[in-house]
Structures are given as structure tokens and as C-alpha cells.
C-alpha positions in Angstrom: -17.6 -22.0 1.8 -15.5 -18.6 2.1 -16.0 -16.6 5.2 -17.1 -13.2 4.2 -14.9 -10.4 4.6 -16.0 -7.8 7.7 -14.3 -4.7 8.9 -15.4 -3.6 12.2 -18.8 -5.5 12.0 -19.4 -3.9 8.3 -19.3 -5.9 5.0 -17.5 -4.9 2.0 -20.5 -3.4 0.4 -21.6 -1.5 3.1 -18.1 0.0 3.6 -18.1 1.1 -0.1 -21.3 3.1 0.7 -19.8 5.1 3.7 -18.6 8.6 3.4 -15.0 9.2 4.3 -16.0 10.8 7.7 -17.9 7.8 8.4 -15.2 5.3 7.4 -12.8 7.4 9.7 -14.8 6.5 12.8 -14.3 2.8 12.5 -10.5 3.3 11.8 -7.8 3.5 14.6 -6.6 6.8 15.7 -3.8 7.4 13.4 -5.7 6.7 10.4 -8.6 8.5 11.5 -6.5 11.7 12.0 -5.2 11.5 8.6 -8.6 10.9 7.0 -10.4 13.8 9.0 -7.4 16.2 8.0 -7.7 15.6 4.4 -6.3 13.1 2.2 -3.9 14.1 -0.6 -6.3 15.5 -3.3 -4.7 14.5 -6.3 -4.6 10.9 -5.3 -8.1 10.8 -3.9 -9.6 12.3 -7.3 -7.8 9.6 -9.4 -9.1 6.8 -7.0 -12.6 8.2 -7.1 -12.4 8.3 -11.1 -11.1 4.8 -11.2 -13.8 3.8 -8.5 -16.5 5.1 -10.4 -14.9 3.8 -14.0 -14.7 0.4 -12.8 -17.8 0.0 -10.6 -18.9 -3.8 -10.3 -16.1 -4.9 -13.0 -13.5 -7.6 -12.3 -10.1 -6.6 -11.7 -7.9 -7.6 -14.7 -5.5 -6.5 -17.3 -7.8 -3.4 -18.3 -7.2 -1.9 -15.1 -4.5 0.6 -15.1 -2.2 1.3 -12.2 -2.2 4.5 -10.4 0.9 6.1 -10.0 1.5 8.0 -6.6 4.2 9.2 -4.7 1.9 9.4 -1.6 3.1 6.6 0.6 1.0 7.9 3.6 -2.1 7.7 2.1 -4.5 5.7 4.2 -6.5 2.8 2.2 -10.1 3.4 2.1 -12.8 1.1 0.9 -13.2 2.7 -2.5 -9.6 1.6 -3.4 -10.3 -2.3 -2.9 -9.5 -4.0 -6.1 -7.6 -1.2 -7.7 -3.8 -1.3 -8.6 -1.3 1.2 -7.3 2.2 1.7 -8.5 3.7 3.4 -5.5 7.0 4.9 -5.4 10.0 3.5 -3.4 12.9 6.0 -3.8 14.3 5.0 -7.4 11.1 2.9 -9.0 7.5 2.3 -8.6 6.3 -1.0 -7.1 2.7 -2.4 -8.1 0.4 -3.1 -5.4 -3.1 -4.2 -5.7 -5.5 -3.4 -2.8 -6.9 -6.3 -0.8 -9.8 -5.8 1.9 -7.5 -6.8 4.5 -5.4 -3.7 4.0 -8.2 -1.3 5.0 -7.1 1.4 7.5 -3.4 0.7 6.7 -1.1 2.9 4.4 0.3 2.4 0.9 4.0 2.6 1.9 3.5 -0.3 4.3 3.1 -2.9 1.3 6.4 -1.3 -0.4 9.5 -1.5 1.3 12.2 0.9 0.5 15.4 -0.7 1.9 16.9 -3.7 0.5 17.6 -6.8 2.5 21.1 -7.1 3.8 23.1 -9.8 2.2 26.7 -10.5 3.4 29.2 -11.6 1.2 32.9 -13.0 2.3 35.0 -10.6 4.1 37.5 -8.4 1.8 41.4 -8.2 2.3 42.1 -6.0 5.4 38.5 -6.5 6.9 39.6 -9.0 9.5 42.8 -9.9 11.3 43.2 -13.1 9.5 42.4 -11.8 6.0 46.1 -10.6 6.1 47.3 -14.1 6.5 45.6 -15.0 3.2 47.5 -15.0 0.4 46.3 -12.9 -2.6 46.0 -14.8 -5.9 
């Protein structure tokens, strides 16, 4: 039997019934400050519309991703199960919100930098490369 998800002692259904101010009291200081000062209104309105439209529905192909540039948006309980297309500088990356992501920020799940992959040294990059014959 799978263990039921809880966040700060509250179940997922209890969390979704909370207001933003009540949820902010459960988060850490950085997330609390962002929520209390006010989240991005445009993104928040899209989240509320999507939450009300899909309340009780199973996530699937009918869910359209919400495009956003707001990487510092704190993940709230109403976002669970929704898909987001988060901007990473040159494109949008898809992220599906899971319960374990609560209190974190959208940008944490979309990396903006490529992993460094080193190739072999070019001519003139090392002292020994001058001894290599160029074909």
C-alpha cells in the first residue's frame, strides 16, 4: 500500500482547500515572503482557471501546458497535476507538477545551462599539440 502524501502534516486535499495566506504559513521563509508579497497575477489567474476547469479530472493529453516566463513562481497546491511550459532562455521546457514540488520554484526544475562536454584539444591549445602533425 502506498504511503499517502503529506506536507507539514496536511494531506493533499486539505492543502488544496487552504487559501494562499494559510499555505504560506506552512512554507519556509523565502517562499512565505514571495507568497505574502504577491505572486505573478497573470500566472496565478491561469493557474486558478486551469484548476477550476480540471478539478477532479485525471491528468492526461487533454491538459494544455501553461506557458510562463515566471521562473520564480512558488509552486502552490492548486498547481498539482497541471503542466507548465517554463522558459529557459531560448525555449520552453515542459514540467508536470508533482506533490513533492510544493514550496519550491518553477525554475528549479528547468535548467538553463548546458552540461559541459569536453572534446579533444585543438591545435595550439596545449604545448604538445604543436608536435602533432596536421593532416
